[in-house]
Steps between C-alpha positions, in 0.01 A plus 500: 500500500602823327833341413321211329288741293809687380673175406194379306472830314865475402453146373192611311691777326778254418247254357341759275842621386594147399164454327552819298846384394369158391213650300725756334766244408235272355358772279159482671276789593619589849641783706711633208218489245428872509862585417508259206169608346559737205345845508227564245592624154415874503157563349635722221750234394253212536255685276763559231630144484408327173191282542694204362778538760491205741849522648651794687846542645409740782779708653450737794784733594554587865488872420545751220867549592574141606686242293332209680172328424310173482363296212200268465381285211125551455253311280132509412270279291345782295435874502217466753695283746692618804880497498656231718859457612691213337837572664678761706583727648857501367736784596610717208736788436373804312665817368773648717295821512167329558205513260357747248181504291563300185357472151303186412247408236215568742567748777294727723627856546785549746400624846584865567859540609608147405832486314485411129738233371790640294811354338780449750300597811575175685129438564287193432176581316159492666221373277372216282740343251494204263768232530568419133797265527756325718875507438801314630851376436391144416445407135162348594276533803301182580191575704472860379174565313541866409705591195866436586790711368854363553755764604829507308821703512349750255167552680459865596237688700483839329456799733596776254178695453614622156524147364226338295557195724446690827343284772569177311735206541664435162779297346765760420630282216162486326390865498661826395657642813373855553537530879773646718405320821362157581530223757679175423249231590755218536637626830778350708295533818229273353198704612345450155556127500121490522262790459184642347449812293248747645304696238547838667485802267350284220501792255875546558457870578851654517606557858203310640708217642646192335580133537316415819542135600426250773828327576725334761604715795838546671330447834239665722505878512712566191310761299484467122513754217121463462445128464335255739751245631460191715664172602568272204278219631202731541562653158508159331182395678330812366635460145384139478157597631436768237265379227455703178143373465417671830640838385726561803558855624727663754316730740726715718391740770603655830372388837 
């Protein structure tokens, strides 16, 4: 009799394991639901989001010194509604040196001891940031609703803090070149084939960090120079979802 009970318990565990797998694969609320549910936007950030913001790209880093994180797309009907998950989580790569407190248009004070974002520190910024435009190598971008900026051979991301164009992507043929360092946006590795500009350091404070993007990754676990990178399919899904009428923002934090 004891042998029968053990066999039934084993079959029961097997049944529930199969049920969990079926529910998870089907995208239903099941055994994996807790893992897929996004954490809440921190109260300080939620309070400082613009009232008109109805879309949030929510990124949570695994730790202050980790280059790995997860991303959700969140939406709400109005400023009094709760945020709900539209998609995610998607795995993302963050700065090779983790995350540091950034500079956005609306930001609470940095916690004591938290690193402050600086030029060249290899950290992705923590905070709330507008997403003003999308860029890419294609001449046009069907399905993209945000402002779209085509990248050309003369597109440059200026990281020279002494330049009047610091923290901007400009056409080097259309402005007076006053910088000594910049990044060529039309890269051979194609990571900027699609991307979005993140409005970090909106006042372009020298040394405060420049040219932060969301772009295509090399693969899981490859830290960036301070950007947020992900698989091309997930990036495109996000870019096509962004709606300028819903004032989308990037909110980045640490688990």
